[in-house]
C-alpha positions in Angstrom: -12.2 19.1 118.2 -14.3 16.4 116.5 -13.5 15.4 112.8 -16.8 16.9 111.8 -16.0 20.3 113.3 -12.5 20.3 111.8 -13.9 19.5 108.3 -16.3 22.4 108.6 -13.4 24.7 109.7 -11.3 23.6 106.7 -14.1 24.1 104.2 -14.1 27.8 105.1 -10.4 28.4 104.5 -9.7 30.6 101.5 -7.4 29.3 98.8 -5.9 30.9 95.7 -7.5 29.7 92.5 -5.5 30.3 89.3 -7.2 30.1 85.9 -4.3 29.3 83.5 -4.6 30.4 79.9 -1.1 29.0 78.9 2.6 29.2 79.6 5.7 30.2 77.8 9.4 30.4 78.7 11.3 33.7 78.2 14.8 34.8 79.1 15.2 37.7 81.5 16.3 39.8 78.5 13.1 38.9 76.5 11.0 39.8 79.5 12.8 43.1 80.0 12.3 44.0 76.4 8.5 43.5 76.4 6.6 46.6 75.5 3.0 47.6 75.2 1.2 45.8 72.3 3.9 43.1 72.1 2.5 39.6 71.7 3.7 36.6 73.8 3.0 33.2 72.2 1.6 30.6 74.6 1.9 26.8 74.5 -1.9 26.3 73.9 -4.2 26.8 71.0 -7.0 29.3 71.3 -9.6 26.5 71.5 -7.9 24.6 74.3 -9.6 24.4 77.7 -8.2 26.5 80.5 -6.8 24.8 83.6 -8.1 25.5 87.1 -5.0 25.3 89.4 -5.1 25.2 93.2 -2.0 24.5 95.3 0.0 23.9 92.1 -2.3 21.1 90.9 -4.8 21.1 88.1 -8.2 20.3 89.6 -10.5 21.1 86.6 -10.6 22.5 83.1 -13.1 24.9 81.6 -14.0 27.4 79.0 -14.4 31.2 79.0 -18.0 32.5 79.0 -19.4 36.0 79.4 -21.7 36.7 82.3 -23.1 40.2 81.6 -20.0 42.4 81.1 -17.6 40.1 83.0 -15.6 37.1 81.9 -16.2 33.8 83.8 -15.2 30.2 83.5 -17.6 27.3 82.9 -16.2 24.1 84.4 -16.2 21.4 81.7 -14.1 18.7 83.3 -13.0 17.6 86.7 -9.4 16.3 86.7 -8.3 13.3 88.7 -4.7 12.8 89.9 -3.9 10.3 87.1 -5.2 12.7 84.4 -3.1 15.6 85.8 0.0 13.5 85.9 -0.5 12.4 82.3 -1.0 16.0 81.1 2.2 17.2 82.7 
């Protein structure tokens, strides 16, 4: 298979894309005690951009926008490897 054909093949492979709002650390007990209407504090402020994570790596950042009745993400920044390492 030529390099061109293998590139075309790879570009059609699906990958999981995660839009990360924030993170927190809970104990198993805290997790088990969560109930409807509980609030879990996250590590980011409400104005912070969201991370676009693929394969465990941050590839971009963006902001939430509405498209009709659905939420979407507008990409505001592409992240290079150095930026991703510095943000960790």
